[in-house]
C-alpha positions as CSV (number, residue, x, y, z in Angstrom):
1,M,17.4,7.3,-21.8
2,D,14.0,5.5,-22.6
3,E,15.0,2.0,-23.9
4,G,11.2,0.7,-23.3
5,V,10.5,-1.7,-20.6
6,V,13.2,-4.1,-19.1
7,V,13.2,-6.8,-16.7
8,Y,16.2,-8.2,-15.5
9,G,17.0,-11.6,-13.4
10,I,17.2,-15.1,-14.1
11,D,15.4,-17.4,-15.6
12,S,14.9,-19.7,-13.2
13,C,13.6,-17.2,-10.8
14,D,9.8,-17.6,-9.8
15,Q,9.6,-13.7,-8.9
16,V,10.6,-13.3,-12.6
17,R,8.5,-15.7,-14.1
18,K,5.6,-14.2,-12.0
19,A,6.5,-10.6,-13.4
20,R,7.1,-11.9,-17.3
21,S,4.1,-13.7,-16.7
22,W,1.7,-11.0,-15.6
23,L,3.7,-8.5,-18.2
24,R,2.2,-10.3,-20.9
25,A,-0.7,-10.6,-19.8
26,Q,-1.4,-7.1,-19.7
27,G,0.5,-6.8,-23.2
28,V,3.1,-4.8,-22.0
29,A,6.3,-5.1,-23.8
30,F,9.4,-6.0,-22.6
31,R,13.2,-6.7,-23.2
32,F,14.5,-9.7,-20.6
33,H,17.9,-9.7,-19.7
34,D,19.0,-12.9,-17.7
35,F,22.0,-12.3,-15.3
36,R,23.3,-15.8,-16.3
37,A,23.3,-15.2,-19.6
38,D,23.8,-11.4,-20.0
39,G,25.9,-10.5,-17.1
40,L,25.9,-7.6,-15.0
41,D,28.2,-4.3,-15.8
42,A,29.2,-2.1,-13.0
43,S,27.4,0.8,-15.0
44,L,24.4,-0.9,-15.0
45,L,24.1,-1.2,-11.2
46,A,25.4,2.0,-10.0
47,R,22.1,3.5,-12.4
48,W,20.3,1.4,-10.2
49,M,22.4,2.3,-6.9
50,G,21.4,6.2,-8.1
51,H,18.0,4.9,-7.5
52,L,18.0,3.0,-4.8
53,P,20.4,2.1,-1.5
54,W,22.4,-1.1,-2.6
55,D,20.8,-2.9,0.7
56,A,17.6,-2.9,-1.3
57,L,19.1,-4.8,-4.2
58,L,21.4,-6.8,-2.3
59,N,19.1,-10.0,-1.7
60,K,19.8,-11.6,1.7
61,R,17.5,-13.9,1.3
62,G,17.8,-16.4,-1.4
63,L,20.9,-19.4,-1.3
64,S,23.3,-17.3,-3.1
65,W,23.7,-15.2,-0.2
66,R,23.3,-18.3,2.7
67,Q,26.0,-19.8,0.6
68,L,28.8,-17.4,1.0
69,D,30.9,-18.1,4.1
70,A,30.4,-15.7,7.1
71,S,33.3,-13.7,6.8
72,R,32.2,-12.3,3.4
73,R,29.0,-12.1,4.5
74,A,30.2,-9.9,7.8
75,S,32.0,-8.1,4.6
76,V,29.6,-6.0,3.1
77,V,29.4,-3.4,5.1
78,D,28.9,-0.1,1.9
79,Q,27.6,0.5,-1.2
80,S,31.1,0.0,-2.1
81,S,31.3,-3.7,-0.8
82,A,27.8,-4.6,-1.7
83,C,28.9,-3.5,-5.6
84,E,31.7,-6.3,-5.5
85,L,29.5,-8.4,-4.3
86,M,27.1,-8.6,-6.4
87,L,29.4,-7.9,-9.7
88,A,31.6,-11.0,-8.7
89,N,28.0,-13.3,-8.5
90,P,24.8,-11.1,-9.9
91,T,22.6,-14.1,-8.3
92,L,22.9,-12.1,-5.2
93,V,20.5,-9.1,-6.8
94,K,17.3,-9.3,-5.8
95,R,15.1,-10.0,-8.5
96,P,13.1,-8.9,-10.7
97,V,14.6,-5.4,-11.3
98,L,12.5,-4.1,-14.0
99,E,13.3,-0.8,-15.4
100,A,10.5,1.4,-17.1
101,G,12.1,4.6,-18.2
102,D,13.2,6.1,-15.2
103,R,11.8,4.4,-13.0
104,I,12.9,1.1,-11.0
105,V,10.9,-1.6,-9.1
106,V,12.6,-4.4,-7.7
107,G,11.0,-7.4,-6.5
108,F,7.8,-8.8,-7.8
109,S,4.2,-6.9,-6.6
110,E,1.3,-6.9,-8.5
111,P,-0.1,-3.7,-7.3
112,I,2.9,-1.8,-7.7
113,Y,3.3,-3.2,-11.4
114,R,-0.5,-2.5,-12.0
115,N,-0.1,1.2,-10.8
116,L,3.6,1.7,-12.8
117,F,1.5,0.3,-16.0
118,A,-1.8,2.2,-15.3
119,E,-3.3,4.2,-18.0
120,P,-3.2,7.5,-18.3
121,S,-6.6,9.1,-16.9
122,Q,-8.6,10.3,-20.1
123,P,-8.8,14.1,-19.8
124,A,-13.2,14.9,-19.1
125,P,-14.3,16.4,-22.2
């Protein structure tokens, strides 16, 4: 399934911008998938949830979450309800989501990215 490196998010997100900038600076080729332009589908979300818990993907700190009415926020109690909400409003997904082969990372952390893209150590001669 190795389609290379894909960064998912929205163009205006500072964390997405930092991740893309870091990848460019390191010479890592990637494709950017903008939730606003390219959408979010159930199979992609299900694949991520096969690797990560739903609450690691749901951004409860952003403006999109705060703008939901209290009853809607309270209705998110499990993976199914979280999926439904994120599919209806992809800006609720924590950003960026980075896929590199079978590895999935949520959020931007330079040390984690550095480790993820570290050159494999050279065998001793």
